N, C-alpha and C positions, 0 to 999 in steps of 0.2 A: 257933481252930477249924481242924482239919486238913482237907485236901482229901479228897474221897471217891475211891475207886478207880473208881467209875462215871463220875465227871466226867473223870478221867484217860483212861479208855477211850474216852469220847466224843471228847475232844480228839485223841487218837491216831487215831481214825477220821477226823476232819476233816483230819488231816495225812497220810493214807494215800496221797495222790497223789504225795507226795515220797519220794525214796529216802533212806535213811540217817537216819531220825528215831529217836533213842533218848532214854531218860529215865533219871534216877536219883532214887530216893527220898531225901529229906533232911528229917529231923525232921517227918514228917507232910505234907510238901509234895513237889513234883516239879520237878526242873530238866529242861528240854527242850533237847536237843542236835540241831543240824542239821549233818550231815557233820562231826561231832566238835567243833563249836563251840557254845558256849552261846548260844541264841537268846532264851530266855525261861524261863517256868516257870508252874506252877499253884500258886497261893497262895490259901487260903481259898475254893476253888472259883471262882477268877478266873484267866483266861488273860492273862498279862502278857508283854510282849516288851521287849527292850532298846530304849531310846529313841535309836537311831542315826538318822542323816539319812534313810536310805531308809524306815524305819518311820514317822518323823514326816511325811515327804512323803506316804505312802500313807494315813496315819491323822491327818490334820490336826486333826480335832475330837475325837480320843480323849483321855479324861482321863488325867492322870498320877496314879498311885497307888503307894504304898509296899507292897511285898510283905509286909513285916513291920516292926515298930518298929525304927528306926535304919538301915534300908536306903535305898539310893538309889531315887528314883522310877522307875517303869517305865510303859509305855503299856498301857492296858487295851484288849483286843480285845473290843468289845461284841457284834459280830455274829459269834458263834462258829458260826453255822449256814451261813455262806458259805464252803464248802470251797474253791472256785476262788480266791476272794480271798485266803484264808489261804495257799494254795500260792504265789500270786503274791507276797505279802508276804514269805514266808520266802526265796523265790528272790532277790528284790530285796535283802534284808538280808545275804545270805551273804558277799559280798565285804567288807563293813564289820565283820563279827563278828570279835572278837579271836581270834587263833590261840592255842590252849592253850599254856601255858608247859611246857617240858620239865621233868619232875621230876628233880631230881638224886638220884643213887643214893648213899646213905650206906654207908660201909664199916664 
């Protein structure tokens, strides 16, 4: 089941306190970027984030779920209505998020 555009818009609204949130559609789902780094995504209308130390610390009881078959588990954000907490979570996660790799230019 693909995620709905309405769910994406709701999550983007919840992230609106943060600067530089972007997303990219990928096979009916959405990857969420924070300041150019992948922080999580929306999969089957579930908001999942990378299970890095800061996220696990702030979401100690969050279930681990796979975004799709064969993928690594991510943390499910169950309380998507708490905009202030989500902003705090993303801010805490930023320094641990992997820096995107430079794409090599083919000649």
